[in-house]
C-alpha positions, 0 to 999 in steps of 0.5 A: 499499499502507498497512499498519495496525499495531495495538498498534504500541507493543508489543514486536512492533508497534514492531519490525515498524514499524521493519522496515517503515520500513527497507523503505520500506513505508508504515504507520500505527499505533494502540495504546490510542488505538484500542480493538480491542474497539470496532468503531466505533473501528476503523471510524472509523480504517479509514475515515480511513486506508484500509489495504490490510494489517492487522497485529494486534500488540495482545494481552493477554499477562499470562499469570499475571494472566489467571487473575484477569482472564479477561474482560479477557483475553477481550476483548483476545485474542478479541473484539478479533481477531474485530472486526479479522477482520470489518473486514478481511473488509469491507474486502477486505484480508488480516489478520496475527495472532499466537497462541501455544504456550499453545494446546497442552497441552504433552504428548508430546515431538515438535514441534507442527505446524499440524494438531495439536489445541489444548488450552490449560491456562490462561485466556491460552491459551484466550482466544488460541485463541478469538481464532483461532476468531473469525478463522477464522469471520470471514475467509478472508484471514488469516495466523495465526502461532503464536509462542513465548518472544518477546523483543526490544528494545522490551518486557519479556521473559525475556532482559532479565529474566535479564540483570537478575537475573544482575547482581543475584543471587548465584545463580539457579534456572530451570525445566529441564523446559519445552522450546521455542524462543525467538523474536526479534522482529527476524527475525520482523518482517523475514520479515513485511515480505518476506511483505507486499512480495510480497503473498503469498496463501497464507493459513492458520495457521503455526508460527514460532520460532527454530530448535532446541529448548531448556529455559528453563534452557538458555536462561538459561545461554546468556544468562549465557555470552554476556553474560559474553563480551560484557562485559554481566556482570562475573562468572559466577553459578551457575544451578540447574536446577529442576522446574516444581513448584519454581516454582509460578505461577498459570497452567499452562505447556505442558511441550513448546512446540516447533514444527514449522516446516516449513510456514512455511519451505516455503510462505512461505519464511520464514528461520528462524535458529538460536536461539543465533545470534539470541540473540548478535545480540540481545545485541550490540544490548544493548550500546547502549541502546534 
């Protein structure tokens, strides 16, 4: 076995590499040194290293910036995954890829399942959906995980932003009418390691996030309370709930990002922990620097 991790220096790629190493799974990584939008570069790397699994953690994730850089976002989120899927098909190996809650328009109030029709509101969401389509057109041996509100130790994210602002500000205002579920990179990476270890072949699209549905305001409040308990904050500050309209951004956000995770649990046996438990464990790790 030899796992190729693209985007190995990103938040999820680095987490997965560490989880694979702990499980004694051999892996090789590439990041900007191998351009996923360049099929020749991908071919050269594959010929040299002969991977048996391909895990794509490379993506354009600057949601708001994508509104003014649609072609750059499309290259990384659509062209790149299409190249990787065609390569995986030629090599006869499985591809693991990650998409997003932004492929949905956020309507309704029930969790989204894998059969629901995507209807993205933003350039980012549209390019990620195009990447999904390119993969499905190019190979049938793929695991495509839609994830939401990702955070972890190896990159900028909402939890770390909140910790910084809670230390710097006297008060905060956080959107309260967008709901969904956070996804901590560590348990996701551990679930992926188990998937690859047993060489599962139940391919398809899956929804994954931590258990429970909350608003961004509720998430921020939990970060505040837990950080106080752990001594990561020295004093409490008020966090005001506000509507989406009071915090305008270039890219539209889905109001309802919650996922139905029945399929990933029942078919792949993924362990899905409550979001609060994962947040507490993550903040425990924040007591020591990365």
